[in-house]
N, C-alpha and C positions, 0 to 999 in steps of 0.2 A: 503493499499499499505505500502510495507516494506520501511525502510530508504534506504536500498541499492538501490532499483529500483529508489526511488526519486532522490537519489544522481546522479544515473547514467542518468535521464532524465534532471537534472539540468546541468550536464557536457555536454552532447550532444547538449543542447540549446545554452550554451555558445560558444560551437565550431561552430556552425551554425552561431551565430551573429558575431563571429570573422573571419569567412571564407573570404578570400581575394577575391573580385570580379574582373572581367577582364575590361580593357579598350582596345577595339580591333582597332588597327591601320591597314588602308589599305592604302599602298603606293607603290612607284616605286621601281625598283631593286637599291641596294646601298643607298638608302636615309637614312635608319635606321640600324644601325650597332648593333651587339650583345653587344659590349660596351655600346653604347646608351642605350639599354634595360636595362642593368645591373645598370648604373647609375641613370636613370628616376626612377627606381623601388626603389632604396636607398632612393631618394629624397622623393618620395611618403611616403614610411615608416617611414622616419625620421619625416615628417611632420604630421604623424598620420592618413594618408588616407588609407581606408581600399580597395585599389585598386592597381592593377599592369597592366603593359601594356603588351599587346601580339599583335605580328605583323602577320596578316593573311598570310597563305601560298600562297594564291591567290595574285599575283603581278598586279598592274595596267598596263593596255595595252592601253585603248583608252576610249573615252567618253561614248560610248555605254556600254562598258562592266563594267565601273565604276559606271553608273547609275544603272545597274542591281544588283551590290553588294549592293550598297547603298539601293536601294528600297527594297530589300529582308532582310533588318536590320541585315546584317552581320558584320558591323563595327560601331564605334563610332567616330573615328578621321579618316580623310582622307587627302591625299595630292593631291588635285585637281589641273590640269592645269587651269589657270584662265578662260580661254575661254570656257572651258567644262561647267562651271557654268550656263551659259545661252544658250547653244546650244540646238537646236531643241524644240523650244517652252518653253525654260527655265526650263525643266523637273527635272533636278537636284537641281536648285535653291530652288524648292519647298520641297526638302528634308533635307535642312539645316536650321541651326538657326543662327541668327546675334550673331557677336562677341561684347561683352562687352570690349571695348578697355580700359575703364577705371578701370577694375578690378584690385584690388591691387596684385592679382596673376600673371597679364600679366607685371611685372615690366620691361622686356627688350622690350616691345612695342615702348618705347619712342626713342630706339636706330635704329628703322627702318627708311629706306628712305622715307621721306615725299612723294616723288613722287610717291611711290607704295601703299600708304595706302587708297586712296580713288578713285580707277579706277572704272568708272562707270558701267563697265560689271561685276563687282563684288559686286556691291552695290544692297540693297532692301530697299526701303522707308527710304533711307538716312543713312542706317547701313550697314556696311561690312559684307558680308557672308564669309568672308576670312581673313587670316592673311598671309602676303608676307612672303615667306620661301627663295626661290632662283630660279633661272632661267638661261636663256642663250639666245644664239642667233642661228639663222641658219647661220653660218659663212662660210666664204671662206678663205681657207689658202693657201699660196704659198709657195713653197720650195725654200727658198732663196739659197740653194746650186747649184740650176739649173738655177734660174731666177735672172737677175741683179735687183737692186733697180728701176732702171729708167724704166725697163720693166713691173713692176708690174702694173696690171689693176688699173685704177682710179675709173672707172664707172661699174655699172652691165651691160650696153651694152656692154661692151667690151667682154663679154663671148660669144657673137654671131659672135665675128670676126674669120676669117680663122686662124689667129695667135694661137688660143687656142683650135682648133677643136682636139677633142679626147683626151686633155691633162687636163680636169677638170672632176669632178664627181658630181652627184646629189643624193639627198635622193629619194628613190622610193616611199616609203609607205605614207608619209606625203606631198602629191603632192600639197597642197595648197601653200605651200611655192615656189614652182617652177612657180605656176601660179601668184603668187604675184610679183616675179621677172620679169616675163614676162610683166607683166601690167606697172611695173616700166620702163622696156625698152622701152615701147611705150608711156612713159610720162603720164601715168595714176596713180592715187593713188594704191598702192598694193592690197587693198581690194575694188577695184571698182565694181567688181562684187557683193560683199555683199551689198555695197551701193545702186545699182540698185535694187537688189531684195528687200530690205528694203523699197524702194519707190514703189515697184510692178510696175516699168518701163519695161514692157515686150517688147515694141517695141525697146527700147535701147539696151536690152539683146539679141534679136533677130538679131539684126544688128551685134553686137559685136562678137556673137557667130556663126555667119553664116558660112557656109563651104568655102565661098569665102572671108570670113572676115580676116583681119589683125591679130587678136589675134590667132586663130587657126594655120595659117600660122607661125606666130613667136614662137608660142609653139612648133611646130613640128620641127623648125630649132633649138631650144634650146636642145631638147631631143636628135635629131640627131648629134649635134654638142659635146654632153659629152661623155667622154671616158669611163665612167663607172657609175654603179648604185649601191646603198647599202640600205639595209633595216635598221637593228637595230643600226650597228656601222660602222664607216667609214673604208673603205678598202684602202690599199695602193699598188701601183704598180711602176714598174720603168718608165711606160708610163705617169703616172700623174705628173703634175707640180703644179696643183692646186687640192684641196679636199675641199669639202663641210664637215661640221662636227659640232656636237653639242658642241665639246670640249675636252672631256676627252682623247680621242685617240691622240689628238695633243700634250696634256702634256706627255704622254706616249713616243710618238716618240722623243719628244725633250729632255727627260730624257736619251734616249738611243744616244743622240749626234746629233739629227736631228736639222734642222734650219727652221721650219715652223713659217710663219708669218701671223697675221691677214691681210687680205686685207680690208683696210678701206674704203669701197665704199662712194662715195659722196653723194649716195642716202639714206645711213644709212643702218641698219641690221634689218631684221625681227626678231622680239623677241617673246619669251615665258616666263611666270612666273608661277612657281608652288607655291602652297599655302597650308595652314592648314586650315582645315574646322571642324565644329562640326555637327554632323548629327543631326537632329531635334529630341527631346525627352530628351536630357541630361539635368538634373536639379539637384539641390540641391548639395550634396557632390560629385556625379559623375560629375556634370558640373564643380564644383571646381578644382577636379583631372585633369579634361581635360584640364583646364587652366594651371595648374601647368606644364602638360606635354608639352603643346605649348610653354610655356615660356622657357622650357629647349631647345627646338629646335630652337629659334630665339636668344638664348644665344651665347656669343662669341665663345665659344669653338666648338660648332657644327657649327656655321656659318664659322669660320675659316676653319674647315675640309672640307666643301663643296667647298671652293675655292681651297684649296690645293690638296684635293685627286679626287674631280669630276670636277675640272675647271668649276665650275659654278659661276654665277654672284650672289653675296649675297644680301639679302634684308637688312641687317644691315650694318650701316656705322661705328660702333664702332669696327673696326678691325685693325690688323696690316698690312692687304693687302687685297683689294677687287679684286685682279686679274685683269683681262682686264678693269674692270672699274677704276683703278688707271691711266691707260694710255688713255682710251676712255671713259670719264665720261658720255657721251651723248648715250651709247648703250641701256640704257633703255628709249626709247622715246615713249611717250604715244600713239602717231600716228603710231608707228610700232609693237604695241603689237597685235598679231593675235586675231581677233575678233570671238565673237561665231557665226560661221557661220550658216544660216538659211538651212532647208531641201533643199529650192530651190537653192541657191547659191552652196551648198555642191554637189548636183547633177549634176548641170551643169559643175562644175570643174572635177567630175569623167567622164562626157561624153567627156570633152576636152582630157583626158588622154587615154581614149578608142579609140580615133581617131589618135592617133600618130602611124605612121608605126612602 
């Protein structure tokens, strides 16, 4: 073999050894910016990791879709909504691996809100399958340009009154929030259906969900009282004095001079938390690189961005501002986090929606 050929083989082998590998991130729209990708890849390179992040073109939509993408091994790091982890027989949890919260590469973990790090629905054998990242509430916001402070509703129950007929909006796609509000209006816990399903109390479910039952009637009244419905983002109109929202649209309206204010219902707010997760199979240098990436996303700069730009509630406490949490520190209440609904309770809620005129 000539020296030239041998040299070429050595060069090619060296190049293959140095070829940068991908860490594929599967996330929701707006969560990972181009700037984030540039910065975290620089951190990985500076630390000597032979990896760089790449965000999937496919964006997260719902639990079933996320399960499908993870099962096909199309990603390494995910941003799962907490209750997705154990939905439908814990199918997603079986595809994730526990987080080593004591890893030296997760130095920002200590700044996370302790109330968010050990939530049972995200745990497996005493170890977390998630790192808290950021979340929000299914909030209702009132236009204080139209509604006086003394007239602002104090209870969820007020949304059923004639005073607010056709003046508030509801999200249409994630109907379980509306079912939860209806149960609260009837003085049940918001996730009572799931609690009965977990007990397999079919007789109680049958009574609660009968066509002559109080829940269906109350739910129909709620939908019929609404003045509008939205799918992905809140819609505003002259007729609406109260809108439901995940938050970002409210900031946008207020930046333009609006005066929308969160209604702090006495029952609290149904909440969601999005998390960072490692897909099963990460190990050695790839796992270490994934921890570096996760640490970046729970760092102060990114956490402050999701407050300022996305109007989310951050998982970190080490910030200049935590948004609504500064004013309402109890928005993240463990008993109001949406649970991992079983197939039974999920299908029963779907049936409720289908019966609305």
